[in-house]
Residue, then its C-alpha position, 0 to 999 in steps of 0.5 A: v500500500q502506497t502512502c503519502a503525507l496529507p494535511i486535512f483541513h476541515g471547517t467547524k461550520d461545514t454542513f455539507v461534510p459534517t465535521a464529525m466525518v473528518y475524524q473517520n477520514y483522519a483515522a482511515t488515512r495512512g502515513p504522515k498526516e495532520l488535522w487542522l479544524v478551521k474555526g468558523a469555516v464552512h465547506a471548502k472555505s478554510f483558506a477564505t476564513a483564515p488565509a494566513a493560518y492556512q498558509e502557515h499550516v501548509k508551509d509547516f506541513l511541507e517543511k516537515y514531511i516533504k523533502 
């Protein structure tokens, strides 16, 4: 089974994909992974809700797992 590093960002106000589902996805993902819940973000709006924090999380993740 091939794995890859994966950041999982999910909004706490997502009603399209309920936030509770992110924990199942996270548990099922193999390999290096990190979960970040974006407070107040609706579906697919994590970047729009917190752009600076989003960019920082991506940067930190890449520096940690992508070489």
